[in-house]
N, CA, C, O and CB atoms as a CASP TS submission, in Angstrom:
PFRMAT TS
TARGET T0000
AUTHOR 0000-0000-0000
METHOD Language model
MODEL 1
PARENT N/A
ATOM      1  N   MET     1      92.616 167.337 108.079  1.00  0.00           N
ATOM      2  CA  MET     1      91.902 168.415 108.735  1.00  0.00           C
ATOM      3  C   MET     1      91.249 167.841 109.987  1.00  0.00           C
ATOM      4  O   MET     1      90.616 166.786 109.949  1.00  0.00           O
ATOM      5  CB  MET     1      90.843 169.066 107.782  1.00  0.00           C
ATOM      6  N   LYS     2      91.416 168.551 111.087  1.00  0.00           N
ATOM      7  CA  LYS     2      90.846 168.123 112.354  1.00  0.00           C
ATOM      8  C   LYS     2      89.446 168.714 112.521  1.00  0.00           C
ATOM      9  O   LYS     2      89.236 169.905 112.294  1.00  0.00           O
ATOM     10  CB  LYS     2      91.756 168.539 113.528  1.00  0.00           C
ATOM     11  N   LEU     3      88.493 167.872 112.921  1.00  0.00           N
ATOM     12  CA  LEU     3      87.130 168.331 113.159  1.00  0.00           C
ATOM     13  C   LEU     3      87.090 169.231 114.377  1.00  0.00           C
ATOM     14  O   LEU     3      87.642 168.886 115.422  1.00  0.00           O
ATOM     15  CB  LEU     3      86.175 167.143 113.339  1.00  0.00           C
ATOM     16  N   MET     4      86.442 170.383 114.256  1.00  0.00           N
ATOM     17  CA  MET     4      86.232 171.309 115.369  1.00  0.00           C
ATOM     18  C   MET     4      84.732 171.433 115.581  1.00  0.00           C
ATOM     19  O   MET     4      83.996 171.797 114.664  1.00  0.00           O
ATOM     20  CB  MET     4      86.889 172.714 115.091  1.00  0.00           C
ATOM     21  N   ASN     5      84.291 171.137 116.767  1.00  0.00           N
ATOM     22  CA  ASN     5      82.877 171.316 117.088  1.00  0.00           C
ATOM     23  C   ASN     5      82.618 172.774 117.427  1.00  0.00           C
ATOM     24  O   ASN     5      83.398 173.411 118.136  1.00  0.00           O
ATOM     25  CB  ASN     5      82.451 170.398 118.261  1.00  0.00           C
ATOM     26  N   GLN     6      81.517 173.289 116.912  1.00  0.00           N
ATOM     27  CA  GLN     6      81.180 174.674 117.204  1.00  0.00           C
ATOM     28  C   GLN     6      80.552 174.750 118.596  1.00  0.00           C
ATOM     29  O   GLN     6      79.699 173.928 118.930  1.00  0.00           O
ATOM     30  CB  GLN     6      80.218 175.253 116.125  1.00  0.00           C
ATOM     31  N   PRO     7      80.963 175.729 119.416  1.00  0.00           N
ATOM     32  CA  PRO     7      80.450 175.824 120.783  1.00  0.00           C
ATOM     33  C   PRO     7      78.986 176.243 120.855  1.00  0.00           C
ATOM     34  O   PRO     7      78.300 175.909 121.821  1.00  0.00           O
ATOM     35  CB  PRO     7      81.279 176.796 121.564  1.00  0.00           C
ATOM     36  N   THR     8      78.497 176.963 119.855  1.00  0.00           N
ATOM     37  CA  THR     8      77.080 177.342 119.804  1.00  0.00           C
ATOM     38  C   THR     8      76.591 177.141 118.374  1.00  0.00           C
ATOM     39  O   THR     8      77.384 176.946 117.453  1.00  0.00           O
ATOM     40  CB  THR     8      76.861 178.832 120.273  1.00  0.00           C
ATOM     41  N   PHE     9      75.287 177.190 118.207  1.00  0.00           N
ATOM     42  CA  PHE     9      74.733 176.979 116.864  1.00  0.00           C
ATOM     43  C   PHE     9      75.045 178.139 115.925  1.00  0.00           C
ATOM     44  O   PHE     9      74.857 178.012 114.715  1.00  0.00           O
ATOM     45  CB  PHE     9      73.225 176.779 116.946  1.00  0.00           C
ATOM     46  N   GLU    10      75.514 179.262 116.453  1.00  0.00           N
ATOM     47  CA  GLU    10      75.801 180.433 115.631  1.00  0.00           C
ATOM     48  C   GLU    10      77.278 180.564 115.243  1.00  0.00           C
ATOM     49  O   GLU    10      77.650 181.523 114.568  1.00  0.00           O
ATOM     50  CB  GLU    10      75.368 181.670 116.360  1.00  0.00           C
ATOM     51  N   THR    11      78.118 179.620 115.658  1.00  0.00           N
ATOM     52  CA  THR    11      79.551 179.768 115.409  1.00  0.00           C
ATOM     53  C   THR    11      80.056 178.804 114.330  1.00  0.00           C
ATOM     54  O   THR    11      81.189 178.329 114.407  1.00  0.00           O
ATOM     55  CB  THR    11      80.325 179.546 116.701  1.00  0.00           C
ATOM     56  N   CYS    12      79.231 178.518 113.339  1.00  0.00           N
ATOM     57  CA  CYS    12      79.658 177.609 112.271  1.00  0.00           C
ATOM     58  C   CYS    12      80.767 178.227 111.428  1.00  0.00           C
ATOM     59  O   CYS    12      81.688 177.522 111.017  1.00  0.00           O
ATOM     60  CB  CYS    12      78.470 177.239 111.379  1.00  0.00           C
ATOM     61  N   GLY    13      80.699 179.536 111.162  1.00  0.00           N
ATOM     62  CA  GLY    13      81.750 180.197 110.396  1.00  0.00           C
ATOM     63  C   GLY    13      83.082 180.149 111.112  1.00  0.00           C
ATOM     64  O   GLY    13      84.114 179.866 110.503  1.00  0.00           O
ATOM     65  N   GLN    14      83.060 180.427 112.415  1.00  0.00           N
ATOM     66  CA  GLN    14      84.279 180.392 113.203  1.00  0.00           C
ATOM     67  C   GLN    14      84.860 178.977 113.257  1.00  0.00           C
ATOM     68  O   GLN    14      86.077 178.801 113.207  1.00  0.00           O
ATOM     69  CB  GLN    14      84.008 180.907 114.615  1.00  0.00           C
ATOM     70  N   ALA    15      83.987 177.971 113.358  1.00  0.00           N
ATOM     71  CA  ALA    15      84.450 176.581 113.388  1.00  0.00           C
ATOM     72  C   ALA    15      85.094 176.203 112.054  1.00  0.00           C
ATOM     73  O   ALA    15      86.117 175.518 112.034  1.00  0.00           O
ATOM     74  CB  ALA    15      83.279 175.624 113.708  1.00  0.00           C
ATOM     75  N   CYS    16      84.510 176.638 110.954  1.00  0.00           N
ATOM     76  CA  CYS    16      85.097 176.351 109.637  1.00  0.00           C
ATOM     77  C   CYS    16      86.468 177.003 109.497  1.00  0.00           C
ATOM     78  O   CYS    16      87.408 176.376 109.007  1.00  0.00           O
ATOM     79  CB  CYS    16      84.166 176.839 108.513  1.00  0.00           C
ATOM     80  N   ILE    17      86.583 178.256 109.924  1.00  0.00           N
ATOM     81  CA  ILE    17      87.872 178.943 109.849  1.00  0.00           C
ATOM     82  C   ILE    17      88.896 178.257 110.753  1.00  0.00           C
ATOM     83  O   ILE    17      90.064 178.136 110.384  1.00  0.00           O
ATOM     84  CB  ILE    17      87.718 180.428 110.242  1.00  0.00           C
ATOM     85  N   ALA    18      88.469 177.813 111.925  1.00  0.00           N
ATOM     86  CA  ALA    18      89.375 177.101 112.833  1.00  0.00           C
ATOM     87  C   ALA    18      89.900 175.831 112.175  1.00  0.00           C
ATOM     88  O   ALA    18      91.086 175.520 112.283  1.00  0.00           O
ATOM     89  CB  ALA    18      88.661 176.759 114.157  1.00  0.00           C
ATOM     90  N   MET    19      89.025 175.098 111.496  1.00  0.00           N
ATOM     91  CA  MET    19      89.462 173.871 110.824  1.00  0.00           C
ATOM     92  C   MET    19      90.406 174.184 109.670  1.00  0.00           C
ATOM     93  O   MET    19      91.434 173.525 109.516  1.00  0.00           O
ATOM     94  CB  MET    19      88.252 173.080 110.313  1.00  0.00           C
ATOM     95  N   ILE    20      90.073 175.172 108.865  1.00  0.00           N
ATOM     96  CA  ILE    20      90.896 175.532 107.710  1.00  0.00           C
ATOM     97  C   ILE    20      92.270 176.018 108.149  1.00  0.00           C
ATOM     98  O   ILE    20      93.281 175.692 107.527  1.00  0.00           O
ATOM     99  CB  ILE    20      90.201 176.609 106.871  1.00  0.00           C
ATOM    100  N   SER    21      92.303 176.801 109.225  1.00  0.00           N
ATOM    101  CA  SER    21      93.559 177.423 109.664  1.00  0.00           C
ATOM    102  C   SER    21      94.319 176.597 110.696  1.00  0.00           C
ATOM    103  O   SER    21      95.433 176.954 111.077  1.00  0.00           O
ATOM    104  CB  SER    21      93.277 178.786 110.235  1.00  0.00           C
ATOM    105  N   ASP    22      93.727 175.500 111.149  1.00  0.00           N
ATOM    106  CA  ASP    22      94.321 174.650 112.186  1.00  0.00           C
ATOM    107  C   ASP    22      94.621 175.459 113.452  1.00  0.00           C
ATOM    108  O   ASP    22      95.687 175.342 114.055  1.00  0.00           O
ATOM    109  CB  ASP    22      95.612 173.987 111.662  1.00  0.00           C
ATOM    110  N   ARG    23      93.631 176.287 113.832  1.00  0.00           N
ATOM    111  CA  ARG    23      93.729 177.088 115.056  1.00  0.00           C
ATOM    112  C   ARG    23      92.619 176.682 116.007  1.00  0.00           C
ATOM    113  O   ARG    23      91.629 176.073 115.602  1.00  0.00           O
ATOM    114  CB  ARG    23      93.650 178.607 114.743  1.00  0.00           C
ATOM    115  N   ASP    24      92.793 177.023 117.274  1.00  0.00           N
ATOM    116  CA  ASP    24      91.758 176.794 118.272  1.00  0.00           C
ATOM    117  C   ASP    24      90.566 177.697 117.968  1.00  0.00           C
ATOM    118  O   ASP    24      90.745 178.861 117.608  1.00  0.00           O
ATOM    119  CB  ASP    24      92.298 177.053 119.707  1.00  0.00           C
ATOM    120  N   ILE    25      89.369 177.175 118.108  1.00  0.00           N
ATOM    121  CA  ILE    25      88.176 177.963 117.775  1.00  0.00           C
ATOM    122  C   ILE    25      88.066 179.206 118.640  1.00  0.00           C
ATOM    123  O   ILE    25      87.581 180.236 118.172  1.00  0.00           O
ATOM    124  CB  ILE    25      86.919 177.115 117.931  1.00  0.00           C
ATOM    125  N   ASN    26      88.506 179.135 119.901  1.00  0.00           N
ATOM    126  CA  ASN    26      88.450 180.312 120.766  1.00  0.00           C
ATOM    127  C   ASN    26      89.385 181.418 120.275  1.00  0.00           C
ATOM    128  O   ASN    26      89.076 182.600 120.425  1.00  0.00           O
ATOM    129  CB  ASN    26      88.807 179.928 122.201  1.00  0.00           C
ATOM    130  N   GLU    27      90.518 181.044 119.694  1.00  0.00           N
ATOM    131  CA  GLU    27      91.428 182.022 119.098  1.00  0.00           C
ATOM    132  C   GLU    27      90.758 182.694 117.900  1.00  0.00           C
ATOM    133  O   GLU    27      90.854 183.908 117.726  1.00  0.00           O
ATOM    134  CB  GLU    27      92.757 181.346 118.670  1.00  0.00           C
ATOM    135  N   VAL    28      90.081 181.892 117.077  1.00  0.00           N
ATOM    136  CA  VAL    28      89.391 182.440 115.903  1.00  0.00           C
ATOM    137  C   VAL    28      88.280 183.395 116.343  1.00  0.00           C
ATOM    138  O   VAL    28      88.138 184.485 115.788  1.00  0.00           O
ATOM    139  CB  VAL    28      88.805 181.297 115.027  1.00  0.00           C
ATOM    140  N   ILE    29      87.496 182.986 117.336  1.00  0.00           N
ATOM    141  CA  ILE    29      86.418 183.843 117.846  1.00  0.00           C
ATOM    142  C   ILE    29      86.997 185.160 118.347  1.00  0.00           C
ATOM    143  O   ILE    29      86.438 186.223 118.077  1.00  0.00           O
ATOM    144  CB  ILE    29      85.633 183.131 118.981  1.00  0.00           C
ATOM    145  N   LYS    30      88.110 185.101 119.073  1.00  0.00           N
ATOM    146  CA  LYS    30      88.762 186.310 119.592  1.00  0.00           C
ATOM    147  C   LYS    30      89.246 187.192 118.441  1.00  0.00           C
ATOM    148  O   LYS    30      89.025 188.403 118.452  1.00  0.00           O
ATOM    149  CB  LYS    30      89.947 185.936 120.515  1.00  0.00           C
ATOM    150  N   ASP    31      89.906 186.590 117.452  1.00  0.00           N
ATOM    151  CA  ASP    31      90.425 187.361 116.320  1.00  0.00           C
ATOM    152  C   ASP    31      89.307 187.957 115.476  1.00  0.00           C
ATOM    153  O   ASP    31      89.460 189.050 114.929  1.00  0.00           O
ATOM    154  CB  ASP    31      91.312 186.485 115.451  1.00  0.00           C
ATOM    155  N   MET    32      88.180 187.248 115.363  1.00  0.00           N
ATOM    156  CA  MET    32      87.055 187.757 114.580  1.00  0.00           C
ATOM    157  C   MET    32      86.206 188.751 115.364  1.00  0.00           C
ATOM    158  O   MET    32      85.415 189.502 114.793  1.00  0.00           O
ATOM    159  CB  MET    32      86.188 186.607 114.112  1.00  0.00           C
ATOM    160  N   LYS    33      86.384 188.742 116.676  1.00  0.00           N
ATOM    161  CA  LYS    33      85.628 189.633 117.572  1.00  0.00           C
ATOM    162  C   LYS    33      84.122 189.403 117.481  1.00  0.00           C
ATOM    163  O   LYS    33      83.332 190.345 117.554  1.00  0.00           O
ATOM    164  CB  LYS    33      85.942 191.090 117.246  1.00  0.00           C
ATOM    165  N   THR    34      83.738 188.139 117.320  1.00  0.00           N
ATOM    166  CA  THR    34      82.312 187.807 117.303  1.00  0.00           C
ATOM    167  C   THR    34      82.089 186.367 117.737  1.00  0.00           C
ATOM    168  O   THR    34      82.839 185.468 117.357  1.00  0.00           O
ATOM    169  CB  THR    34      81.722 188.033 115.906  1.00  0.00           C
ATOM    170  N   VAL    35      81.050 186.159 118.537  1.00  0.00           N
ATOM    171  CA  VAL    35      80.643 184.807 118.925  1.00  0.00           C
ATOM    172  C   VAL    35      79.308 184.461 118.272  1.00  0.00           C
ATOM    173  O   VAL    35      78.720 183.415 118.547  1.00  0.00           O
ATOM    174  CB  VAL    35      80.540 184.683 120.469  1.00  0.00           C
ATOM    175  N   GLY    36      78.840 185.354 117.405  1.00  0.00           N
ATOM    176  CA  GLY    36      77.574 185.134 116.728  1.00  0.00           C
ATOM    177  C   GLY    36      77.767 184.770 115.274  1.00  0.00           C
ATOM    178  O   GLY    36      78.860 184.397 114.847  1.00  0.00           O
ATOM    179  N   SER    37      76.693 184.883 114.526  1.00  0.00           N
ATOM    180  CA  SER    37      76.756 184.542 113.108  1.00  0.00           C
ATOM    181  C   SER    37      77.693 185.508 112.386  1.00  0.00           C
ATOM    182  O   SER    37      77.920 186.630 112.839  1.00  0.00           O
ATOM    183  CB  SER    37      75.343 184.574 112.471  1.00  0.00           C
ATOM    184  N   THR    38      78.231 185.050 111.257  1.00  0.00           N
ATOM    185  CA  THR    38      79.212 185.832 110.509  1.00  0.00           C
ATOM    186  C   THR    38      78.749 186.051 109.075  1.00  0.00           C
ATOM    187  O   THR    38      77.969 185.275 108.525  1.00  0.00           O
ATOM    188  CB  THR    38      80.577 185.136 110.523  1.00  0.00           C
ATOM    189  N   SER    39      79.243 187.109 108.500  1.00  0.00           N
ATOM    190  CA  SER    39      78.959 187.397 107.094  1.00  0.00           C
ATOM    191  C   SER    39      80.094 186.865 106.235  1.00  0.00           C
ATOM    192  O   SER    39      81.165 186.539 106.747  1.00  0.00           O
ATOM    193  CB  SER    39      78.764 188.921 106.864  1.00  0.00           C
ATOM    194  N   ILE    40      79.867 186.779 104.951  1.00  0.00           N
ATOM    195  CA  ILE    40      80.924 186.350 104.039  1.00  0.00           C
ATOM    196  C   ILE    40      82.088 187.344 104.095  1.00  0.00           C
ATOM    197  O   ILE    40      83.247 186.951 103.969  1.00  0.00           O
ATOM    198  CB  ILE    40      80.382 186.224 102.587  1.00  0.00           C
ATOM    199  N   GLY    41      81.781 188.614 104.283  1.00  0.00           N
ATOM    200  CA  GLY    41      82.828 189.618 104.403  1.00  0.00           C
ATOM    201  C   GLY    41      83.724 189.379 105.606  1.00  0.00           C
ATOM    202  O   GLY    41      84.942 189.529 105.510  1.00  0.00           O
ATOM    203  N   GLN    42      83.132 189.007 106.745  1.00  0.00           N
ATOM    204  CA  GLN    42      83.917 188.702 107.939  1.00  0.00           C
ATOM    205  C   GLN    42      84.788 187.473 107.721  1.00  0.00           C
ATOM    206  O   GLN    42      85.933 187.430 108.170  1.00  0.00           O
ATOM    207  CB  GLN    42      82.998 188.487 109.142  1.00  0.00           C
ATOM    208  N   LEU    43      84.248 186.482 107.038  1.00  0.00           N
ATOM    209  CA  LEU    43      85.022 185.270 106.770  1.00  0.00           C
ATOM    210  C   LEU    43      86.212 185.580 105.856  1.00  0.00           C
ATOM    211  O   LEU    43      87.312 185.073 106.078  1.00  0.00           O
ATOM    212  CB  LEU    43      84.125 184.187 106.133  1.00  0.00           C
ATOM    213  N   ILE    44      85.999 186.398 104.843  1.00  0.00           N
ATOM    214  CA  ILE    44      87.082 186.785 103.943  1.00  0.00           C
ATOM    215  C   ILE    44      88.133 187.592 104.698  1.00  0.00           C
ATOM    216  O   ILE    44      89.330 187.397 104.485  1.00  0.00           O
ATOM    217  CB  ILE    44      86.535 187.597 102.752  1.00  0.00           C
ATOM    218  N   GLU    45      87.700 188.496 105.577  1.00  0.00           N
ATOM    219  CA  GLU    45      88.641 189.299 106.365  1.00  0.00           C
ATOM    220  C   GLU    45      89.543 188.420 107.229  1.00  0.00           C
ATOM    221  O   GLU    45      90.749 188.659 107.298  1.00  0.00           O
ATOM    222  CB  GLU    45      87.881 190.290 107.250  1.00  0.00           C
ATOM    223  N   ILE    46      88.980 187.411 107.887  1.00  0.00           N
ATOM    224  CA  ILE    46      89.804 186.573 108.760  1.00  0.00           C
ATOM    225  C   ILE    46      90.715 185.667 107.932  1.00  0.00           C
ATOM    226  O   ILE    46      91.839 185.380 108.343  1.00  0.00           O
ATOM    227  CB  ILE    46      88.915 185.726 109.695  1.00  0.00           C
ATOM    228  N   LEU    47      90.240 185.215 106.771  1.00  0.00           N
ATOM    229  CA  LEU    47      91.131 184.450 105.890  1.00  0.00           C
ATOM    230  C   LEU    47      92.321 185.302 105.479  1.00  0.00           C
ATOM    231  O   LEU    47      93.457 184.829 105.481  1.00  0.00           O
ATOM    232  CB  LEU    47      90.373 183.951 104.639  1.00  0.00           C
ATOM    233  N   ASP    48      92.063 186.556 105.126  1.00  0.00           N
ATOM    234  CA  ASP    48      93.148 187.475 104.783  1.00  0.00           C
ATOM    235  C   ASP    48      94.074 187.684 105.982  1.00  0.00           C
ATOM    236  O   ASP    48      95.295 187.663 105.829  1.00  0.00           O
ATOM    237  CB  ASP    48      92.580 188.827 104.303  1.00  0.00           C
ATOM    238  N   PHE    49      93.506 187.883 107.168  1.00  0.00           N
ATOM    239  CA  PHE    49      94.281 188.099 108.388  1.00  0.00           C
ATOM    240  C   PHE    49      95.218 186.925 108.657  1.00  0.00           C
ATOM    241  O   PHE    49      96.356 187.120 109.084  1.00  0.00           O
ATOM    242  CB  PHE    49      93.346 188.312 109.584  1.00  0.00           C
ATOM    243  N   TYR    50      94.741 185.711 108.407  1.00  0.00           N
ATOM    244  CA  TYR    50      95.546 184.517 108.629  1.00  0.00           C
ATOM    245  C   TYR    50      96.428 184.176 107.418  1.00  0.00           C
ATOM    246  O   TYR    50      97.210 183.226 107.478  1.00  0.00           O
ATOM    247  CB  TYR    50      94.639 183.342 108.957  1.00  0.00           C
ATOM    248  N   GLY    51      96.312 184.928 106.336  1.00  0.00           N
ATOM    249  CA  GLY    51      97.130 184.675 105.157  1.00  0.00           C
ATOM    250  C   GLY    51      96.701 183.442 104.380  1.00  0.00           C
ATOM    251  O   GLY    51      97.531 182.777 103.760  1.00  0.00           O
ATOM    252  N   ILE    52      95.411 183.133 104.410  1.00  0.00           N
ATOM    253  CA  ILE    52      94.882 181.959 103.714  1.00  0.00           C
ATOM    254  C   ILE    52      94.257 182.412 102.397  1.00  0.00           C
ATOM    255  O   ILE    52      93.369 183.265 102.378  1.00  0.00           O
ATOM    256  CB  ILE    52      93.836 181.200 104.598  1.00  0.00           C
ATOM    257  N   ARG    53      94.730 181.830 101.304  1.00  0.00           N
ATOM    258  CA  ARG    53      94.209 182.185  99.982  1.00  0.00           C
ATOM    259  C   ARG    53      92.749 181.775  99.846  1.00  0.00           C
ATOM    260  O   ARG    53      92.303 180.795 100.442  1.00  0.00           O
ATOM    261  CB  ARG    53      95.046 181.525  98.879  1.00  0.00           C
ATOM    262  N   HIS    54      92.024 182.536  99.057  1.00  0.00           N
ATOM    263  CA  HIS    54      90.615 182.239  98.782  1.00  0.00           C
ATOM    264  C   HIS    54      90.268 182.821  97.421  1.00  0.00           C
ATOM    265  O   HIS    54      91.026 183.615  96.863  1.00  0.00           O
ATOM    266  CB  HIS    54      89.673 182.818  99.900  1.00  0.00           C
ATOM    267  N   ALA    55      89.140 182.428  96.902  1.00  0.00           N
ATOM    268  CA  ALA    55      88.683 182.952  95.615  1.00  0.00           C
ATOM    269  C   ALA    55      88.419 184.449  95.741  1.00  0.00           C
ATOM    270  O   ALA    55      88.040 184.933  96.807  1.00  0.00           O
ATOM    271  CB  ALA    55      87.407 182.209  95.135  1.00  0.00           C
ATOM    272  N   GLU    56      88.616 185.158  94.671  1.00  0.00           N
ATOM    273  CA  GLU    56      88.373 186.600  94.673  1.00  0.00           C
ATOM    274  C   GLU    56      86.891 186.934  94.512  1.00  0.00           C
ATOM    275  O   GLU    56      86.453 188.034  94.850  1.00  0.00           O
ATOM    276  CB  GLU    56      89.172 187.263  93.562  1.00  0.00           C
ATOM    277  N   LYS    57      86.128 185.977  93.996  1.00  0.00           N
ATOM    278  CA  LYS    57      84.717 186.236  93.729  1.00  0.00           C
ATOM    279  C   LYS    57      83.862 185.236  94.492  1.00  0.00           C
ATOM    280  O   LYS    57      84.150 184.039  94.502  1.00  0.00           O
ATOM    281  CB  LYS    57      84.419 186.163  92.215  1.00  0.00           C
ATOM    282  N   ASN    58      82.810 185.734  95.132  1.00  0.00           N
ATOM    283  CA  ASN    58      81.875 184.897  95.864  1.00  0.00           C
ATOM    284  C   ASN    58      80.714 184.538  94.929  1.00  0.00           C
ATOM    285  O   ASN    58      80.052 185.422  94.388  1.00  0.00           O
ATOM    286  CB  ASN    58      81.363 185.621  97.155  1.00  0.00           C
ATOM    287  N   ILE    59      80.476 183.249  94.747  1.00  0.00           N
ATOM    288  CA  ILE    59      79.384 182.791  93.885  1.00  0.00           C
ATOM    289  C   ILE    59      78.379 182.043  94.742  1.00  0.00           C
ATOM    290  O   ILE    59      78.725 181.058  95.394  1.00  0.00           O
ATOM    291  CB  ILE    59      79.911 181.884  92.724  1.00  0.00           C
ATOM    292  N   ARG    60      77.141 182.504  94.745  1.00  0.00           N
ATOM    293  CA  ARG    60      76.092 181.860  95.521  1.00  0.00           C
ATOM    294  C   ARG    60      75.624 180.615  94.775  1.00  0.00           C
ATOM    295  O   ARG    60      75.240 180.687  93.607  1.00  0.00           O
ATOM    296  CB  ARG    60      74.907 182.836  95.780  1.00  0.00           C
ATOM    297  N   ILE    61      75.660 179.465  95.465  1.00  0.00           N
ATOM    298  CA  ILE    61      75.261 178.187  94.889  1.00  0.00           C
ATOM    299  C   ILE    61      73.891 177.808  95.439  1.00  0.00           C
ATOM    300  O   ILE    61      73.650 177.917  96.641  1.00  0.00           O
ATOM    301  CB  ILE    61      76.313 177.079  95.196  1.00  0.00           C
ATOM    302  N   SER    62      73.004 177.369  94.571  1.00  0.00           N
ATOM    303  CA  SER    62      71.670 176.917  94.978  1.00  0.00           C
ATOM    304  C   SER    62      71.161 175.929  93.936  1.00  0.00           C
ATOM    305  O   SER    62      71.836 175.667  92.941  1.00  0.00           O
ATOM    306  CB  SER    62      70.679 178.124  95.140  1.00  0.00           C
ATOM    307  N   LYS    63      69.981 175.387  94.164  1.00  0.00           N
ATOM    308  CA  LYS    63      69.390 174.480  93.175  1.00  0.00           C
ATOM    309  C   LYS    63      69.150 175.197  91.862  1.00  0.00           C
ATOM    310  O   LYS    63      69.319 174.616  90.790  1.00  0.00           O
ATOM    311  CB  LYS    63      68.077 173.892  93.697  1.00  0.00           C
ATOM    312  N   LYS    64      68.751 176.480  91.945  1.00  0.00           N
ATOM    313  CA  LYS    64      68.506 177.268  90.741  1.00  0.00           C
ATOM    314  C   LYS    64      69.813 177.744  90.108  1.00  0.00           C
ATOM    315  O   LYS    64      69.848 178.042  88.914  1.00  0.00           O
ATOM    316  CB  LYS    64      67.618 178.465  91.068  1.00  0.00           C
ATOM    317  N   ASN    65      70.880 177.817  90.893  1.00  0.00           N
ATOM    318  CA  ASN    65      72.179 178.272  90.410  1.00  0.00           C
ATOM    319  C   ASN    65      73.225 177.235  90.814  1.00  0.00           C
ATOM    320  O   ASN    65      74.016 177.489  91.723  1.00  0.00           O
ATOM    321  CB  ASN    65      72.535 179.692  90.980  1.00  0.00           C
ATOM    322  N   PRO    66      73.248 176.071  90.156  1.00  0.00           N
ATOM    323  CA  PRO    66      74.177 175.005  90.557  1.00  0.00           C
ATOM    324  C   PRO    66      75.628 175.360  90.259  1.00  0.00           C
ATOM    325  O   PRO    66      75.917 176.330  89.559  1.00  0.00           O
ATOM    326  CB  PRO    66      73.819 173.708  89.852  1.00  0.00           C
ATOM    327  N   ILE    67      76.520 174.564  90.799  1.00  0.00           N
ATOM    328  CA  ILE    67      77.952 174.770  90.594  1.00  0.00           C
ATOM    329  C   ILE    67      78.262 174.698  89.101  1.00  0.00           C
ATOM    330  O   ILE    67      77.956 173.698  88.451  1.00  0.00           O
ATOM    331  CB  ILE    67      78.785 173.716  91.383  1.00  0.00           C
ATOM    332  N   PRO    68      78.867 175.754  88.553  1.00  0.00           N
ATOM    333  CA  PRO    68      79.201 175.729  87.116  1.00  0.00           C
ATOM    334  C   PRO    68      80.449 174.889  86.864  1.00  0.00           C
ATOM    335  O   PRO    68      81.533 175.226  87.340  1.00  0.00           O
ATOM    336  CB  PRO    68      79.416 177.164  86.581  1.00  0.00           C
ATOM    337  N   TYR    69      80.302 173.807  86.124  1.00  0.00           N
ATOM    338  CA  TYR    69      81.436 172.958  85.796  1.00  0.00           C
ATOM    339  C   TYR    69      81.865 173.165  84.377  1.00  0.00           C
ATOM    340  O   TYR    69      82.815 172.529  83.920  1.00  0.00           O
ATOM    341  CB  TYR    69      81.107 171.509  86.026  1.00  0.00           C
TER
END
């Protein structure tokens, strides 16, 4: 996986999708139609758009709710 630097502090979601999909971050920003922060729904939509498999259920992980092993 190639490291992609995010162009602004609000484009971490777009940078992650760019790394996962091996696309240019500007292409991802254009396809997502946002240069700002993203929701989990937007991230799932772009994964679907690019045909990238993902979990069907979103589980929030925290100190109070650690990763279930």
